mmCIF file of the N, C-alpha and C atoms, coordinates in Angstrom:
data_MODEL
# 
_entry.id   MODEL 
# 
loop_
_atom_site.group_PDB 
_atom_site.id 
_atom_site.type_symbol 
_atom_site.label_atom_id 
_atom_site.label_alt_id 
_atom_site.label_comp_id 
_atom_site.label_asym_id 
_atom_site.label_entity_id 
_atom_site.label_seq_id 
_atom_site.pdbx_PDB_ins_code 
_atom_site.Cartn_x 
_atom_site.Cartn_y 
_atom_site.Cartn_z 
_atom_site.occupancy 
_atom_site.B_iso_or_equiv 
_atom_site.pdbx_formal_charge 
_atom_site.auth_seq_id 
_atom_site.auth_comp_id 
_atom_site.auth_asym_id 
_atom_site.auth_atom_id 
_atom_site.pdbx_PDB_model_num 
ATOM 1   N N  . UNK A 1 1  ? -5.559  66.985 29.203 1.00 0.00 ? 1  UNK A N  1 
ATOM 2   C CA . UNK A 1 1  ? -4.945  65.699 28.982 1.00 0.00 ? 1  UNK A CA 1 
ATOM 3   C C  . UNK A 1 1  ? -3.638  65.836 28.209 1.00 0.00 ? 1  UNK A C  1 
ATOM 4   N N  . UNK A 1 2  ? -3.070  67.021 28.191 1.00 0.00 ? 2  UNK A N  1 
ATOM 5   C CA . UNK A 1 2  ? -1.761  67.208 27.596 1.00 0.00 ? 2  UNK A CA 1 
ATOM 6   C C  . UNK A 1 2  ? -1.754  67.470 26.100 1.00 0.00 ? 2  UNK A C  1 
ATOM 7   N N  . UNK A 1 3  ? -2.885  67.866 25.529 1.00 0.00 ? 3  UNK A N  1 
ATOM 8   C CA . UNK A 1 3  ? -2.932  68.086 24.092 1.00 0.00 ? 3  UNK A CA 1 
ATOM 9   C C  . UNK A 1 3  ? -1.957  69.173 23.648 1.00 0.00 ? 3  UNK A C  1 
ATOM 10  N N  . UNK A 1 4  ? -1.812  70.213 24.431 1.00 0.00 ? 4  UNK A N  1 
ATOM 11  C CA . UNK A 1 4  ? -0.944  71.311 24.038 1.00 0.00 ? 4  UNK A CA 1 
ATOM 12  C C  . UNK A 1 4  ? 0.527   70.907 24.026 1.00 0.00 ? 4  UNK A C  1 
ATOM 13  N N  . UNK A 1 5  ? 0.917   69.964 24.871 1.00 0.00 ? 5  UNK A N  1 
ATOM 14  C CA . UNK A 1 5  ? 2.306   69.507 24.927 1.00 0.00 ? 5  UNK A CA 1 
ATOM 15  C C  . UNK A 1 5  ? 2.581   68.374 23.938 1.00 0.00 ? 5  UNK A C  1 
ATOM 16  N N  . UNK A 1 6  ? 1.538   67.851 23.325 1.00 0.00 ? 6  UNK A N  1 
ATOM 17  C CA . UNK A 1 6  ? 1.692   66.702 22.435 1.00 0.00 ? 6  UNK A CA 1 
ATOM 18  C C  . UNK A 1 6  ? 2.522   67.065 21.211 1.00 0.00 ? 6  UNK A C  1 
ATOM 19  N N  . UNK A 1 7  ? 3.377   66.135 20.803 1.00 0.00 ? 7  UNK A N  1 
ATOM 20  C CA . UNK A 1 7  ? 4.190   66.331 19.610 1.00 0.00 ? 7  UNK A CA 1 
ATOM 21  C C  . UNK A 1 7  ? 3.628   65.541 18.432 1.00 0.00 ? 7  UNK A C  1 
ATOM 22  N N  . UNK A 1 8  ? 2.434   64.984 18.609 1.00 0.00 ? 8  UNK A N  1 
ATOM 23  C CA . UNK A 1 8  ? 1.791   64.221 17.540 1.00 0.00 ? 8  UNK A CA 1 
ATOM 24  C C  . UNK A 1 8  ? 1.179   65.213 16.565 1.00 0.00 ? 8  UNK A C  1 
ATOM 25  N N  . UNK A 1 9  ? 1.668   65.232 15.333 1.00 0.00 ? 9  UNK A N  1 
ATOM 26  C CA . UNK A 1 9  ? 1.186   66.204 14.360 1.00 0.00 ? 9  UNK A CA 1 
ATOM 27  C C  . UNK A 1 9  ? 0.749   65.584 13.034 1.00 0.00 ? 9  UNK A C  1 
ATOM 28  N N  . UNK A 1 10 ? 1.164   64.359 12.740 1.00 0.00 ? 10 UNK A N  1 
ATOM 29  C CA . UNK A 1 10 ? 0.891   63.801 11.423 1.00 0.00 ? 10 UNK A CA 1 
ATOM 30  C C  . UNK A 1 10 ? -0.278  62.829 11.470 1.00 0.00 ? 10 UNK A C  1 
ATOM 31  N N  . UNK A 1 11 ? -0.957  62.730 10.351 1.00 0.00 ? 11 UNK A N  1 
ATOM 32  C CA . UNK A 1 11 ? -2.112  61.850 10.208 1.00 0.00 ? 11 UNK A CA 1 
ATOM 33  C C  . UNK A 1 11 ? -1.680  60.408 10.390 1.00 0.00 ? 11 UNK A C  1 
ATOM 34  N N  . UNK A 1 12 ? -2.460  59.524 10.874 1.00 0.00 ? 12 UNK A N  1 
ATOM 35  C CA . UNK A 1 12 ? -3.770  59.655 11.494 1.00 0.00 ? 12 UNK A CA 1 
ATOM 36  C C  . UNK A 1 12 ? -3.692  59.781 13.012 1.00 0.00 ? 12 UNK A C  1 
ATOM 37  N N  . UNK A 1 13 ? -2.495  60.012 13.551 1.00 0.00 ? 13 UNK A N  1 
ATOM 38  C CA . UNK A 1 13 ? -2.329  60.000 15.004 1.00 0.00 ? 13 UNK A CA 1 
ATOM 39  C C  . UNK A 1 13 ? -3.183  61.021 15.751 1.00 0.00 ? 13 UNK A C  1 
ATOM 40  N N  . UNK A 1 14 ? -3.360  62.257 15.253 1.00 0.00 ? 14 UNK A N  1 
ATOM 41  C CA . UNK A 1 14 ? -4.231  63.177 16.000 1.00 0.00 ? 14 UNK A CA 1 
ATOM 42  C C  . UNK A 1 14 ? -5.667  62.657 16.137 1.00 0.00 ? 14 UNK A C  1 
ATOM 43  N N  . UNK A 1 15 ? -6.177  62.013 15.091 1.00 0.00 ? 15 UNK A N  1 
ATOM 44  C CA . UNK A 1 15 ? -7.533  61.470 15.155 1.00 0.00 ? 15 UNK A CA 1 
ATOM 45  C C  . UNK A 1 15 ? -7.604  60.301 16.136 1.00 0.00 ? 15 UNK A C  1 
ATOM 46  N N  . UNK A 1 16 ? -6.586  59.461 16.143 1.00 0.00 ? 16 UNK A N  1 
ATOM 47  C CA . UNK A 1 16 ? -6.560  58.333 17.076 1.00 0.00 ? 16 UNK A CA 1 
ATOM 48  C C  . UNK A 1 16 ? -6.498  58.846 18.504 1.00 0.00 ? 16 UNK A C  1 
ATOM 49  N N  . UNK A 1 17 ? -5.676  59.879 18.741 1.00 0.00 ? 17 UNK A N  1 
ATOM 50  C CA . UNK A 1 17 ? -5.564  60.464 20.084 1.00 0.00 ? 17 UNK A CA 1 
ATOM 51  C C  . UNK A 1 17 ? -6.909  61.052 20.511 1.00 0.00 ? 17 UNK A C  1 
ATOM 52  N N  . UNK A 1 18 ? -7.616  61.683 19.594 1.00 0.00 ? 18 UNK A N  1 
ATOM 53  C CA . UNK A 1 18 ? -8.927  62.250 19.901 1.00 0.00 ? 18 UNK A CA 1 
ATOM 54  C C  . UNK A 1 18 ? -9.924  61.156 20.284 1.00 0.00 ? 18 UNK A C  1 
ATOM 55  N N  . UNK A 1 19 ? -9.897  60.042 19.583 1.00 0.00 ? 19 UNK A N  1 
ATOM 56  C CA . UNK A 1 19 ? -10.781 58.920 19.909 1.00 0.00 ? 19 UNK A CA 1 
ATOM 57  C C  . UNK A 1 19 ? -10.462 58.384 21.301 1.00 0.00 ? 19 UNK A C  1 
ATOM 58  N N  . UNK A 1 20 ? -9.171  58.224 21.607 1.00 0.00 ? 20 UNK A N  1 
ATOM 59  C CA . UNK A 1 20 ? -8.767  57.720 22.922 1.00 0.00 ? 20 UNK A CA 1 
ATOM 60  C C  . UNK A 1 20 ? -9.190  58.686 24.025 1.00 0.00 ? 20 UNK A C  1 
ATOM 61  N N  . UNK A 1 21 ? -9.030  59.988 23.783 1.00 0.00 ? 21 UNK A N  1 
ATOM 62  C CA . UNK A 1 21 ? -9.423  61.002 24.772 1.00 0.00 ? 21 UNK A CA 1 
ATOM 63  C C  . UNK A 1 21 ? -10.926 60.947 25.020 1.00 0.00 ? 21 UNK A C  1 
ATOM 64  N N  . UNK A 1 22 ? -11.709 60.875 23.953 1.00 0.00 ? 22 UNK A N  1 
ATOM 65  C CA . UNK A 1 22 ? -13.166 60.810 24.102 1.00 0.00 ? 22 UNK A CA 1 
ATOM 66  C C  . UNK A 1 22 ? -13.595 59.540 24.819 1.00 0.00 ? 22 UNK A C  1 
ATOM 67  N N  . UNK A 1 23 ? -12.924 58.437 24.557 1.00 0.00 ? 23 UNK A N  1 
ATOM 68  C CA . UNK A 1 23 ? -13.218 57.188 25.256 1.00 0.00 ? 23 UNK A CA 1 
ATOM 69  C C  . UNK A 1 23 ? -12.966 57.351 26.751 1.00 0.00 ? 23 UNK A C  1 
ATOM 70  N N  . UNK A 1 24 ? -11.824 57.939 27.106 1.00 0.00 ? 24 UNK A N  1 
ATOM 71  C CA . UNK A 1 24 ? -11.505 58.146 28.521 1.00 0.00 ? 24 UNK A CA 1 
ATOM 72  C C  . UNK A 1 24 ? -12.537 59.050 29.188 1.00 0.00 ? 24 UNK A C  1 
ATOM 73  N N  . UNK A 1 25 ? -12.924 60.130 28.528 1.00 0.00 ? 25 UNK A N  1 
ATOM 74  C CA . UNK A 1 25 ? -13.924 61.037 29.098 1.00 0.00 ? 25 UNK A CA 1 
ATOM 75  C C  . UNK A 1 25 ? -15.258 60.326 29.298 1.00 0.00 ? 25 UNK A C  1 
ATOM 76  N N  . UNK A 1 26 ? -15.649 59.513 28.337 1.00 0.00 ? 26 UNK A N  1 
ATOM 77  C CA . UNK A 1 26 ? -16.915 58.785 28.466 1.00 0.00 ? 26 UNK A CA 1 
ATOM 78  C C  . UNK A 1 26 ? -16.859 57.736 29.568 1.00 0.00 ? 26 UNK A C  1 
ATOM 79  N N  . UNK A 1 27 ? -15.708 57.106 29.766 1.00 0.00 ? 27 UNK A N  1 
ATOM 80  C CA . UNK A 1 27 ? -15.575 56.153 30.871 1.00 0.00 ? 27 UNK A CA 1 
ATOM 81  C C  . UNK A 1 27 ? -15.722 56.861 32.213 1.00 0.00 ? 27 UNK A C  1 
ATOM 82  N N  . UNK A 1 28 ? -15.127 58.050 32.348 1.00 0.00 ? 28 UNK A N  1 
ATOM 83  C CA . UNK A 1 28 ? -15.297 58.830 33.577 1.00 0.00 ? 28 UNK A CA 1 
ATOM 84  C C  . UNK A 1 28 ? -16.765 59.209 33.773 1.00 0.00 ? 28 UNK A C  1 
ATOM 85  N N  . UNK A 1 29 ? -17.430 59.615 32.701 1.00 0.00 ? 29 UNK A N  1 
ATOM 86  C CA . UNK A 1 29 ? -18.853 59.982 32.814 1.00 0.00 ? 29 UNK A CA 1 
ATOM 87  C C  . UNK A 1 29 ? -19.698 58.777 33.210 1.00 0.00 ? 29 UNK A C  1 
ATOM 88  N N  . UNK A 1 30 ? -19.397 57.620 32.631 1.00 0.00 ? 30 UNK A N  1 
ATOM 89  C CA . UNK A 1 30 ? -20.124 56.397 32.994 1.00 0.00 ? 30 UNK A CA 1 
ATOM 90  C C  . UNK A 1 30 ? -19.901 56.017 34.450 1.00 0.00 ? 30 UNK A C  1 
ATOM 91  N N  . UNK A 1 31 ? -18.747 56.401 34.992 1.00 0.00 ? 31 UNK A N  1 
ATOM 92  C CA . UNK A 1 31 ? -18.442 56.115 36.402 1.00 0.00 ? 31 UNK A CA 1 
ATOM 93  C C  . UNK A 1 31 ? -19.110 57.122 37.332 1.00 0.00 ? 31 UNK A C  1 
ATOM 94  N N  . UNK A 1 32 ? -19.832 58.098 36.761 1.00 0.00 ? 32 UNK A N  1 
ATOM 95  C CA . UNK A 1 32 ? -20.591 59.034 37.577 1.00 0.00 ? 32 UNK A CA 1 
ATOM 96  C C  . UNK A 1 32 ? -19.949 60.392 37.783 1.00 0.00 ? 32 UNK A C  1 
ATOM 97  N N  . UNK A 1 33 ? -18.852 60.665 37.093 1.00 0.00 ? 33 UNK A N  1 
ATOM 98  C CA . UNK A 1 33 ? -18.192 61.961 37.222 1.00 0.00 ? 33 UNK A CA 1 
ATOM 99  C C  . UNK A 1 33 ? -18.713 62.924 36.165 1.00 0.00 ? 33 UNK A C  1 
ATOM 100 N N  . UNK A 1 34 ? -19.015 64.145 36.578 1.00 0.00 ? 34 UNK A N  1 
ATOM 101 C CA . UNK A 1 34 ? -19.362 65.203 35.635 1.00 0.00 ? 34 UNK A CA 1 
ATOM 102 C C  . UNK A 1 34 ? -18.215 66.183 35.485 1.00 0.00 ? 34 UNK A C  1 
ATOM 103 N N  . UNK A 1 35 ? -17.346 66.215 36.472 1.00 0.00 ? 35 UNK A N  1 
ATOM 104 C CA . UNK A 1 35 ? -16.223 67.131 36.491 1.00 0.00 ? 35 UNK A CA 1 
ATOM 105 C C  . UNK A 1 35 ? -14.947 66.319 36.281 1.00 0.00 ? 35 UNK A C  1 
ATOM 106 N N  . UNK A 1 36 ? -14.256 66.553 35.178 1.00 0.00 ? 36 UNK A N  1 
ATOM 107 C CA . UNK A 1 36 ? -13.081 65.746 34.851 1.00 0.00 ? 36 UNK A CA 1 
ATOM 108 C C  . UNK A 1 36 ? -11.913 66.029 35.792 1.00 0.00 ? 36 UNK A C  1 
ATOM 109 N N  . UNK A 1 37 ? -11.799 67.242 36.304 1.00 0.00 ? 37 UNK A N  1 
ATOM 110 C CA . UNK A 1 37 ? -10.743 67.549 37.277 1.00 0.00 ? 37 UNK A CA 1 
ATOM 111 C C  . UNK A 1 37 ? -10.967 66.746 38.557 1.00 0.00 ? 37 UNK A C  1 
ATOM 112 N N  . UNK A 1 38 ? -12.218 66.637 38.970 1.00 0.00 ? 38 UNK A N  1 
ATOM 113 C CA . UNK A 1 38 ? -12.549 65.844 40.157 1.00 0.00 ? 38 UNK A CA 1 
ATOM 114 C C  . UNK A 1 38 ? -12.242 64.366 39.902 1.00 0.00 ? 38 UNK A C  1 
ATOM 115 N N  . UNK A 1 39 ? -12.590 63.874 38.747 1.00 0.00 ? 39 UNK A N  1 
ATOM 116 C CA . UNK A 1 39 ? -12.324 62.475 38.411 1.00 0.00 ? 39 UNK A CA 1 
ATOM 117 C C  . UNK A 1 39 ? -10.825 62.201 38.438 1.00 0.00 ? 39 UNK A C  1 
ATOM 118 N N  . UNK A 1 40 ? -10.037 63.095 37.872 1.00 0.00 ? 40 UNK A N  1 
ATOM 119 C CA . UNK A 1 40 ? -8.584  62.920 37.854 1.00 0.00 ? 40 UNK A CA 1 
ATOM 120 C C  . UNK A 1 40 ? -8.016  62.970 39.267 1.00 0.00 ? 40 UNK A C  1 
ATOM 121 N N  . UNK A 1 41 ? -8.507  63.914 40.076 1.00 0.00 ? 41 UNK A N  1 
ATOM 122 C CA . UNK A 1 41 ? -8.018  64.048 41.453 1.00 0.00 ? 41 UNK A CA 1 
ATOM 123 C C  . UNK A 1 41 ? -8.339  62.803 42.276 1.00 0.00 ? 41 UNK A C  1 
ATOM 124 N N  . UNK A 1 42 ? -9.496  62.205 42.044 1.00 0.00 ? 42 UNK A N  1 
ATOM 125 C CA . UNK A 1 42 ? -9.849  60.986 42.777 1.00 0.00 ? 42 UNK A CA 1 
ATOM 126 C C  . UNK A 1 42 ? -9.062  59.782 42.268 1.00 0.00 ? 42 UNK A C  1 
ATOM 127 N N  . UNK A 1 43 ? -8.786  59.772 40.979 1.00 0.00 ? 43 UNK A N  1 
ATOM 128 C CA . UNK A 1 43 ? -8.029  58.650 40.396 1.00 0.00 ? 43 UNK A CA 1 
ATOM 129 C C  . UNK A 1 43 ? -6.551  58.725 40.764 1.00 0.00 ? 43 UNK A C  1 
ATOM 130 N N  . UNK A 1 44 ? -6.004  59.939 40.829 1.00 0.00 ? 44 UNK A N  1 
ATOM 131 C CA . UNK A 1 44 ? -4.590  60.153 41.142 1.00 0.00 ? 44 UNK A CA 1 
ATOM 132 C C  . UNK A 1 44 ? -4.472  61.124 42.310 1.00 0.00 ? 44 UNK A C  1 
ATOM 133 N N  . UNK A 1 45 ? -4.632  60.652 43.548 1.00 0.00 ? 45 UNK A N  1 
ATOM 134 C CA . UNK A 1 45 ? -4.525  61.543 44.714 1.00 0.00 ? 45 UNK A CA 1 
ATOM 135 C C  . UNK A 1 45 ? -3.158  62.231 44.757 1.00 0.00 ? 45 UNK A C  1 
ATOM 136 N N  . UNK A 1 46 ? -3.098  63.404 45.389 1.00 0.00 ? 46 UNK A N  1 
ATOM 137 C CA . UNK A 1 46 ? -1.876  64.210 45.404 1.00 0.00 ? 46 UNK A CA 1 
ATOM 138 C C  . UNK A 1 46 ? -0.649  63.430 45.844 1.00 0.00 ? 46 UNK A C  1 
ATOM 139 N N  . UNK A 1 47 ? -0.765  62.620 46.862 1.00 0.00 ? 47 UNK A N  1 
ATOM 140 C CA . UNK A 1 47 ? 0.384   61.886 47.364 1.00 0.00 ? 47 UNK A CA 1 
ATOM 141 C C  . UNK A 1 47 ? 0.872   60.789 46.441 1.00 0.00 ? 47 UNK A C  1 
ATOM 142 N N  . UNK A 1 48 ? 0.051   60.406 45.452 1.00 0.00 ? 48 UNK A N  1 
ATOM 143 C CA . UNK A 1 48 ? 0.407   59.281 44.591 1.00 0.00 ? 48 UNK A CA 1 
ATOM 144 C C  . UNK A 1 48 ? 0.588   59.675 43.139 1.00 0.00 ? 48 UNK A C  1 
ATOM 145 N N  . UNK A 1 49 ? 0.540   60.968 42.819 1.00 0.00 ? 49 UNK A N  1 
ATOM 146 C CA . UNK A 1 49 ? 0.706   61.410 41.437 1.00 0.00 ? 49 UNK A CA 1 
ATOM 147 C C  . UNK A 1 49 ? 2.157   61.292 41.016 1.00 0.00 ? 49 UNK A C  1 
ATOM 148 N N  . UNK A 1 50 ? 2.340   61.022 39.736 1.00 0.00 ? 50 UNK A N  1 
ATOM 149 C CA . UNK A 1 50 ? 3.692   60.965 39.185 1.00 0.00 ? 50 UNK A CA 1 
ATOM 150 C C  . UNK A 1 50 ? 4.231   62.384 39.092 1.00 0.00 ? 50 UNK A C  1 
ATOM 151 N N  . UNK A 1 51 ? 5.488   62.561 39.402 1.00 0.00 ? 51 UNK A N  1 
ATOM 152 C CA . UNK A 1 51 ? 6.082   63.883 39.229 1.00 0.00 ? 51 UNK A CA 1 
ATOM 153 C C  . UNK A 1 51 ? 6.357   64.087 37.750 1.00 0.00 ? 51 UNK A C  1 
ATOM 154 N N  . UNK A 1 52 ? 6.189   65.328 37.296 1.00 0.00 ? 52 UNK A N  1 
ATOM 155 C CA . UNK A 1 52 ? 6.347   65.599 35.865 1.00 0.00 ? 52 UNK A CA 1 
ATOM 156 C C  . UNK A 1 52 ? 7.585   66.362 35.602 1.00 0.00 ? 52 UNK A C  1 
# 
């Protein structure tokens, strides 16, 4: 989810980002996904992904 590229370093933003990440992962799990790469691929198909 881009943690390595994140420039957020000061308190309390890293903790807030961690909470948001865990929320997103739990929403994917509640939707029936066990594999987060699969969930992302289904949510953002190759033809519709944003270029980075």
